[in-house]
C-alpha positions, 0 to 999 in steps of 0.5 A: 285161194281166189279173191274177189273184187270185193275182197280187194276193195275192202282190204284197200279201204281198211288199209287207207283208214289206218294209213290216214291215221299213221301219216297224220291225216294225210291222204295216201294214194296207195301202199308204200313199196320198198326197193325190192317191190314188197309192200311196207305195212303202214303201221311200221312207218309210224310218225317218221314221215310227218316232218319230212320235207325237201330243202334244196336251198341249203343242200348240195343239190343247189350248186350256187347255194352259198357262193358270192356274186363274184364266185357265181359269175366266175363259175358262169364264165368258166361254163361259157368258155367250156361251151364256146372256146375250150378247144382249138382246131388243130392247124388253125387258130379256130376255137370251138367248145362243147356247144359246137360238138353237141350241135353236130347232132341234128336237132337234139344237139341243137336243143341240148346246146340251147338249153345250156345257153338258156341256163346261163341266161336264167342264172344271169337273171338270178344274179339280178340282171335287168330285163333289157340285158336278159332280152339281149342274151335271149336274142343271142341264144335264139339267133344261135339256135335258129341259124344252128338248125341249118346243116353244116353252115349253121354249125360253122355259124355256131362256132364263130358266133359264140353266143355264150361268150357274148352273153357273159360279156353283156352280163359282166358289162352290166355288173361292172356298172353296178355298185358293190 
């Protein structure tokens, strides 16, 4: 059976008016498809989706949802240590972290490592760090990211500079001066 463009247009128009009614007047952009690719009739959806919403503030999707400031700071400190000083180069006393390993991948590794460092700065801001502290933290990340783009010498600089550990020291110094 061959369908013309007009048949498809009228079928979609009829479906959208019933979909609007089924979803409480919300404008529907197209049919609802299940995971196997089959179209789900709008009538079968009923009113189940009217009150549906995402709440990331009180779910497991928010890793810092119900933690105290000290717990959040301890978690950030652990992440900074993992990124900068988690491992020891055998036969030496040189410490490096995941950040130093990831930055060995040209360009992409530097971007990924800088993103982790920027996440630490974001969390510091969420803890209430003022602009002058976060500005110094951003300067550390920018310096490490910029110099880190230089092959070999930049990777050595990344291992020795340890921007994440410096940033955690800045954050801890600021937090120690704050009233509890």
